[in-house]
FIROKE-999854 format. One record per residue: x, y, z of N, C-alpha, C, O, CB in turn. Coordinates in steps of 0.1 Angstrom, whole numbers, padded with zeros to 4 digits, always signed. Glycine has a CB too. Layout:
FIROKE-999854
XYZXYZXYZXYZXYZ/...
end
This chain:
FIROKE-999854
-0120+0008-0212-0128-0007-0205-0130+0000-0191-0122+0007-0184-0116-0026-0204/-0142-0003-0188-0144+0003-0178-0146-0006-0162-0156-0013-0162-0155+0011-0183/-0140-0006-0151-0141-0018-0142-0149-0017-0132-0153-0007-0126-0131-0021-0137/-0153-0029-0129-0165-0035-0121-0164-0026-0102-0153-0024-0096-0161-0058-0120/-0174-0022-0097-0175-0013-0086-0160-0023-0078-0155-0032-0085-0195-0012-0075/-0155-0020-0068-0150-0027-0057-0158-0029-0047-0164-0020-0042-0142-0021-0052/-0158-0044-0042-0167-0047-0033-0168-0040-0016-0177-0040-0007-0166-0060-0034/-0153-0035-0020-0151-0029-0006-0154-0012-0006-0148-0004+0002-0135-0032-0001/-0161-0009-0013-0163+0005-0021-0164+0016-0009-0155+0024-0009-0178+0006-0032/-0175+0017+0003-0171+0026+0016-0168+0016+0024-0167+0020+0036-0182+0036+0022/-0166+0000+0024-0160-0003+0039-0150-0002+0045-0139-0004+0038-0160-0012+0042/-0148+0001+0056-0133+0004+0063-0126-0008+0067-0114-0011+0066-0133+0013+0078/-0138-0016+0073-0134-0030+0079-0126-0037+0066-0113-0039+0067-0149-0039+0084/-0134-0040+0054-0123-0049+0045-0116-0043+0037-0109-0048+0028-0129-0059+0038/-0116-0030+0039-0100-0022+0033-0091-0027+0043-0082-0034+0038-0098-0003+0034/-0091-0026+0055-0082-0033+0065-0077-0051+0064-0065-0053+0066-0089-0031+0078/-0084-0058+0063-0086-0073+0058-0077-0072+0047-0074-0084+0046-0101-0078+0055/-0072-0064+0037-0059-0069+0028-0051-0068+0033-0043-0075+0028-0056-0063+0016/-0043-0060+0046-0034-0063+0047-0021-0051+0047-0022-0039+0048-0035-0071+0040/-0011-0059+0046-0002-0052+0046+0011-0059+0055+0010-0069+0062-0007-0039+0050/+0021-0051+0052+0037-0064+0064+0030-0062+0078+0023-0053+0083+0063-0055+0066/+0036-0076+0083+0034-0073+0097+0036-0067+0111+0030-0069+0122+0033-0078+0099/+0049-0059+0107+0051-0045+0115+0040-0034+0113+0040-0025+0120+0065-0038+0112/+0030-0034+0103+0025-0024+0102+0007-0027+0107-0002-0034+0102+0029-0020+0087/+0006-0017+0119-0012-0022+0120-0019-0010+0124-0013+0000+0127-0017-0035+0134/-0032-0012+0123-0041-0001+0121-0049+0000+0135-0054-0010+0140-0051-0004+0108/-0049+0008+0139-0056+0011+0152-0060+0026+0154-0057+0035+0146-0046+0008+0163/-0070+0028+0171-0071+0046+0166-0062+0053+0168-0053+0052+0176-0081+0054+0173/-0066+0063+0161-0056+0075+0160-0061+0091+0166-0073+0092+0168-0054+0075+0143/-0056+0098+0168-0057+0108+0178-0052+0121+0167-0049+0133+0169-0046+0104+0193/-0055+0114+0153-0053+0127+0145-0066+0127+0140-0073+0137+0144-0041+0126+0134/-0072+0116+0131-0082+0111+0132-0088+0095+0127-0081+0087+0120-0087+0120+0127/-0096+0093+0130-0105+0084+0134-0099+0068+0138-0102+0062+0148-0115+0085+0124/-0089+0062+0124-0081+0048+0128-0067+0058+0122-0068+0068+0115-0086+0028+0118/-0056+0054+0125-0047+0054+0115-0033+0042+0117-0030+0033+0126-0042+0070+0115/-0026+0046+0106-0013+0033+0106+0000+0032+0113+0009+0039+0108-0008+0030+0093/+0002+0026+0124+0012+0020+0133+0022+0013+0127+0020+0006+0117+0007+0010+0142/+0034+0016+0134+0044+0006+0133+0049+0000+0144+0053+0008+0153+0054+0010+0128/+0049-0013+0147+0056-0018+0156+0069-0022+0155+0072-0033+0160+0050-0026+0160/+0080-0013+0150+0090-0016+0150+0096-0005+0142+0089-0001+0132+0092-0030+0146/+0112+0003+0145+0116+0015+0142+0121+0012+0126+0124+0000+0122+0128+0020+0154/+0121+0019+0121+0123+0021+0108+0130+0034+0104+0125+0044+0108+0111+0021+0102/+0140+0035+0098+0149+0038+0094+0145+0050+0081+0136+0046+0073+0154+0026+0091/+0151+0062+0078+0150+0070+0071+0152+0065+0057+0162+0057+0056+0156+0078+0075/+0146+0067+0046+0145+0066+0036+0141+0052+0027+0142+0049+0015+0154+0071+0034/+0134+0042+0044+0132+0030+0039+0116+0030+0029+0108+0039+0029+0133+0020+0052/+0115+0018+0022+0101+0021+0013+0089+0013+0028+0086+0002+0033+0103+0007-0009/+0088+0022+0028+0078+0017+0041+0066+0006+0035+0068-0006+0036+0068+0031+0048/+0057+0012+0030+0046+0002+0021+0043+0011+0009+0046+0023+0005+0029-0002+0030/+0035+0000+0003+0032+0005-0010+0015+0010-0003+0008+0007+0006+0034-0009-0025/+0014+0021-0015-0001+0029-0020-0006+0016-0030+0000+0015-0041+0001+0048-0031/-0019+0005-0026-0022+0000-0039-0034+0002-0034-0039+0006-0023-0017-0014-0045/-0038-0003-0046-0052-0008-0050-0055-0003-0064-0047+0004-0071-0064-0003-0040/-0072-0008-0068-0080-0002-0075-0077+0005-0084-0080+0017-0081-0085+0004-0069/-0070+0005-0099-0065+0021-0105-0076+0028-0111-0081+0021-0119-0054+0022-0116/-0083+0039-0111-0089+0038-0118-0093+0057-0121-0095+0065-0112-0100+0026-0113/-0094+0059-0136-0100+0073-0141-0105+0078-0132-0112+0073-0123-0109+0074-0153/-0100+0092-0136-0108+0105-0123-0122+0102-0126-0130+0101-0116-0105+0125-0127/-0127+0101-0137-0142+0101-0141-0148+0089-0133-0159+0090-0128-0146+0100-0159/-0142+0075-0131-0147+0060-0124-0147+0062-0111-0154+0057-0103-0137+0046-0126/-0135+0075-0109-0137+0076-0092-0148+0087-0085-0152+0086-0074-0123+0081-0085/-0151+0098-0096-0161+0104-0092-0175+0097-0088-0180+0097-0077-0162+0112-0102/-0179+0092-0102-0189+0084-0101-0191+0074-0086-0200+0072-0078-0187+0077-0114/-0181+0070-0088-0179+0058-0075-0186+0061-0057-0192+0054-0049-0161+0057-0072/-0177+0078-0060-0178+0085-0047-0187+0093-0045-0191+0097-0034-0168+0091-0044/-0191+0098-0056-0200+0109-0055-0204+0111-0042-0200+0120-0035-0210+0108-0063/-0213+0101-0038-0222+0104-0027-0212+0100-0013-0217+0099-0001-0237+0093-0028/-0201+0099-0016-0196+0092+0003-0185+0104+0001-0179+0107-0008-0186+0069+0008/-0186+0109+0017-0175+0122+0019-0161+0114+0022-0151+0120+0020-0180+0132+0034/-0162+0101+0025-0143+0099+0030-0144+0088+0020-0151+0078+0021-0137+0094+0050/-0133+0092+0010-0130+0079+0002-0108+0079+0004-0101+0087+0011-0138+0082-0021/-0107+0071-0001-0091+0066-0002-0084+0066-0014-0076+0058-0018-0090+0052+0001/-0087+0078-0023-0082+0078-0035-0067+0090-0029-0064+0099-0022-0095+0084-0048/-0058+0080-0041-0045+0090-0042-0041+0089-0059-0041+0081-0068-0029+0083-0031/-0039+0107-0058-0041+0108-0076-0026+0110-0079-0016+0114-0072-0051+0125-0083/-0026+0105-0090-0011+0096-0099-0006+0111-0106-0014+0121-0108-0018+0078-0116/+0003+0110-0109+0012+0123-0116+0005+0122-0130+0005+0133-0135+0032+0120-0117/+0001+0114-0136-0002+0114-0150-0015+0123-0148-0019+0126-0159-0005+0099-0158/-0023+0128-0139-0033+0136-0136-0044+0130-0145-0052+0137-0152-0029+0150-0139/-0044+0118-0144-0060+0108-0152-0063+0096-0143-0073+0089-0145-0056+0099-0170/-0053+0094-0132-0058+0080-0126-0054+0084-0112-0046+0092-0107-0050+0066-0132/-0063+0075-0106-0060+0075-0092-0059+0061-0085-0064+0052-0092-0070+0082-0086/-0055+0059-0076-0057+0044-0067-0067+0045-0054-0067+0052-0044-0040+0038-0059/-0074+0037-0058-0083+0035-0047-0078+0025-0039-0076+0013-0042-0096+0033-0049/-0077+0035-0026-0062+0026-0019-0070+0012-0007-0080+0013+0001-0048+0042-0006/-0064+0003-0008-0066-0008+0003-0051-0013+0011-0040-0012+0007-0075-0022-0005/-0058-0019+0023-0051-0024+0029-0039-0015+0037-0032-0013+0027-0049-0033+0021/-0034-0011+0044-0027-0004+0057-0025+0007+0057-0026+0016+0066-0017-0008+0062/-0016+0006+0039-0012+0023+0035-0026+0035+0035-0025+0046+0039-0004+0024+0016/-0042+0026+0029-0052+0030+0031-0052+0043+0044-0057+0054+0046-0060+0017+0032/-0045+0034+0052-0051+0044+0069-0040+0055+0073-0040+0061+0083-0052+0031+0087/-0031+0055+0064-0023+0063+0068-0024+0077+0070-0023+0084+0060-0017+0062+0062/-0026+0083+0080-0036+0100+0078-0026+0109+0074-0014+0107+0072-0044+0108+0096/-0032+0118+0072-0022+0137+0069-0018+0143+0082-0024+0144+0093-0034+0153+0059/-0009+0146+0079+0002+0153+0091+0008+0165+0082+0011+0162+0071+0017+0141+0098/+0009+0181+0089+0014+0191+0081+0024+0186+0087+0032+0191+0079+0011+0205+0081/+0032+0178+0096+0046+0177+0094+0046+0161+0096+0042+0154+0106+0055+0188+0104/+0049+0157+0086+0049+0139+0085+0060+0134+0092+0069+0141+0096+0050+0131+0067/+0059+0120+0094+0074+0114+0092+0078+0106+0078+0088+0100+0073+0076+0103+0105/+0067+0109+0075+0066+0098+0057+0065+0110+0047+0062+0122+0050+0048+0084+0054/+0066+0104+0033+0066+0109+0022+0064+0099+0013+0069+0088+0014+0075+0115+0019/+0052+0106+0000+0046+0098-0010+0054+0101-0020+0055+0113-0023+0033+0099-0012/+0062+0088-0030+0066+0090-0039+0064+0080-0049+0064+0068-0046+0075+0093-0037/+0062+0084-0061+0057+0074-0077+0071+0069-0078+0081+0075-0074+0052+0083-0095/+0072+0057-0082+0086+0049-0087+0078+0044-0100+0068+0037-0098+0094+0034-0074/+0081+0046-0107+0076+0035-0119+0063+0030-0122+0061+0019-0128+0081+0024-0118/+0052+0041-0116+0039+0040-0119+0031+0037-0106+0019+0038-0104+0038+0030-0129/+0045+0032-0095+0035+0026-0082+0038+0035-0072+0050+0038-0070+0038+0011-0078/+0030+0038-0065+0030+0047-0053+0039+0045-0041+0040+0033-0045+0018+0047-0048/+0046+0045-0030+0055+0039-0021+0054+0050-0014+0051+0061-0019+0069+0035-0025/+0056+0045+0002+0053+0055+0010+0068+0054+0017+0074+0043+0017+0038+0053+0020/+0071+0062+0021+0090+0064+0023+0094+0067+0036+0083+0073+0039+0098+0076+0014/+0098+0068+0044+0101+0073+0054+0113+0083+0056+0125+0081+0054+0101+0064+0062/+0105+0098+0061+0109+0106+0057+0120+0110+0064+0128+0120+0061+0101+0112+0055/+0120+0102+0074+0131+0105+0088+0129+0089+0095+0121+0080+0092+0124+0119+0100/+0142+0090+0106+0137+0077+0117+0125+0081+0124+0121+0092+0128+0148+0072+0129/+0119+0064+0125+0105+0064+0128+0104+0056+0140+0108+0044+0140+0096+0059+0116/+0101+0059+0148+0102+0046+0164+0089+0041+0164+0078+0046+0160+0106+0052+0183/+0093+0031+0168+0080+0018+0170+0068+0024+0183+0068+0030+0194+0090+0000+0177/+0060+0020+0176+0045+0026+0178+0044+0037+0176+0042+0044+0186+0038+0024+0191/+0047+0044+0164+0043+0056+0163+0038+0056+0150+0040+0047+0142+0053+0064+0164/+0029+0067+0149+0016+0067+0139+0024+0069+0122+0035+0075+0121+0003+0083+0144/+0019+0064+0114+0028+0070+0101+0016+0085+0095+0005+0088+0099+0030+0053+0084/+0023+0090+0088+0019+0101+0084+0024+0105+0075+0036+0101+0074+0018+0110+0091/+0018+0114+0062+0023+0123+0051+0014+0131+0046+0002+0128+0045+0028+0116+0040/+0018+0141+0041+0013+0155+0036+0004+0153+0025+0009+0151+0014+0024+0165+0030/-0009+0153+0026-0013+0149+0014-0013+0154+0003-0011+0149-0008-0022+0147+0015/-0015+0170+0009-0015+0179-0003-0023+0179-0014-0020+0180-0025-0004+0178-0010/-0033+0179-0010-0050+0178-0017-0045+0188-0025-0036+0196-0021-0066+0182-0007/-0050+0189-0038-0055+0197-0050-0064+0197-0059-0063+0202-0070-0049+0196-0056/-0075+0193-0055-0087+0197-0059-0099+0193-0052-0097+0184-0044-0088+0193-0070/-0112+0196-0053-0123+0195-0046-0130+0206-0049-0124+0215-0055-0122+0193-0031/-0141+0208-0046-0153+0216-0044-0141+0234-0037-0131+0235-0029-0166+0205-0029/-0148+0242-0043-0138+0260-0037-0143+0255-0022-0133+0254-0015-0147+0283-0044/-0152+0254-0017-0159+0258-0006-0158+0244+0007-0163+0241+0018-0176+0263-0011/-0148+0236-0003-0146+0222+0014-0133+0225+0010-0127+0225+0000-0151+0200+0014/-0129+0229+0030-0118+0236+0038-0111+0219+0040-0102+0219+0048-0123+0248+0056/-0112+0211+0037-0105+0191+0041-0096+0200+0054-0085+0206+0054-0088+0178+0023/-0107+0199+0062-0097+0205+0075-0085+0195+0082-0087+0184+0078-0107+0210+0088/-0079+0196+0088-0066+0191+0091-0065+0192+0110-0064+0203+0117-0054+0201+0080/-0066+0179+0114-0068+0178+0127-0055+0168+0134-0056+0158+0141-0083+0173+0130/-0039+0174+0128-0028+0168+0129-0029+0177+0142-0037+0171+0150-0017+0168+0117/-0023+0187+0147-0018+0199+0160-0006+0198+0158+0000+0200+0168-0022+0198+0178/+0004+0194+0147+0012+0198+0141+0013+0213+0144+0005+0220+0139+0010+0194+0129/+0027+0221+0154+0028+0236+0156+0030+0241+0140+0031+0254+0139+0042+0241+0168/+0032+0234+0127+0029+0243+0116+0019+0236+0111+0021+0231+0100+0041+0247+0105/+0008+0234+0116-0002+0234+0109-0007+0239+0101-0011+0250+0105-0006+0234+0112/-0012+0237+0087-0020+0247+0078-0034+0248+0078-0041+0255+0071-0018+0244+0064/-0038+0239+0089-0053+0239+0093-0064+0233+0079-0076+0235+0079-0057+0257+0099/-0055+0226+0068-0058+0223+0056-0056+0209+0053-0048+0206+0062-0053+0232+0048/-0056+0199+0047-0049+0191+0044-0047+0193+0025-0043+0184+0018-0056+0177+0050/-0052+0207+0017-0047+0211+0009-0034+0214+0011-0029+0213+0022-0054+0219+0006/-0025+0217-0002-0012+0225+0000-0016+0237-0001-0027+0243-0004+0001+0222-0010/-0003+0242+0004-0002+0254+0000-0005+0265-0012-0011+0276-0011+0008+0252+0001/+0000+0259-0021-0001+0262-0035-0020+0263-0034-0027+0273-0035+0007+0248-0047/-0024+0249-0032-0038+0249-0037-0048+0258-0027-0059+0261-0031-0043+0233-0037/-0042+0264-0011-0046+0268-0006-0051+0286-0010-0062+0291-0009-0039+0263+0003/-0037+0290-0016-0035+0300-0023-0048+0303-0037-0055+0313-0040-0020+0297-0028/-0047+0293-0041-0055+0290-0052-0069+0295-0051-0075+0302-0059-0056+0277-0054/-0073+0289-0037-0086+0285-0036-0090+0301-0028-0099+0308-0032-0089+0268-0026/-0083+0305-0019-0084+0320-0016-0087+0332-0032-0096+0340-0033-0068+0323-0007/-0077+0329-0041-0084+0338-0053-0097+0339-0054-0105+0348-0053-0081+0335-0066/-0097+0324-0058-0111+0316-0064-0127+0324-0059-0137+0328-0065-0110+0298-0055/-0122+0322-0042-0131+0328-0038-0135+0342-0033-0145+0344-0026-0132+0322-0034/-0126+0349-0036-0120+0364-0036-0133+0370-0047-0143+0376-0046-0101+0365-0044/-0126+0364-0059-0138+0362-0075-0151+0359-0073-0159+0365-0081-0135+0350-0086/-0157+0350-0065-0171+0345-0061-0173+0357-0053-0182+0362-0059-0173+0331-0055/-0170+0364-0043-0173+0370-0036-0177+0385-0046-0188+0390-0045-0162+0368-0025/-0166+0392-0057-0167+0405-0061-0177+0401-0071-0186+0409-0074-0154+0412-0065/-0177+0389-0077-0188+0384-0088-0203+0385-0081-0211+0392-0087-0186+0368-0094/-0207+0379-0071-0220+0381-0058-0225+0399-0058-0235+0404-0060-0212+0375-0038/-0212+0403-0054-0220+0414-0050-0214+0424-0065-0212+0435-0061-0216+0420-0031/-0212+0423-0073-0214+0426-0085-0229+0427-0090-0236+0437-0093-0207+0416-0093/-0233+0412-0088-0249+0409-0095-0254+0410-0085-0261+0400-0085-0253+0395-0103/-0256+0417-0074-0266+0426-0064-0264+0438-0064-0269+0444-0055-0265+0425-0050/-0259+0443-0071-0256+0454-0076-0273+0461-0083-0272+0472-0088-0244+0449-0086/
end
């Protein structure tokens, strides 16, 4: 069954209006555009917010966002579905040195505090991206000391480097 396209398809403002817990707010971020901040301290291990939204198959998400570079998609562990994020959780930015982590619990995705988080701190988690076009760098702007320079996982970066080497080798052979 194909679900109707959401009205908020590309609208950042409509995603924000869906809301979330009162102590989480969306405002300007030093990492990228806007981010999600807490107004109160959060203890390590706390379920901070659910990453909620419309569940789509990967094929539906590809069709919906084929022509749009910015998405709010969160891949589920089944490898077949994604959540098209809405609310404040969709504005949590990537960091290579995050203060949160994403955890799928009984089919729901929760953002969990990985350490104690201070009031007014921006919430972040490591996106660990694992798919996309081979030449898409998905650059990271977190400025952490351990920054990979990309939102892709270390494993995916190694896989992409091998793929790019194979591509170069193939092109070199074809040009001989």
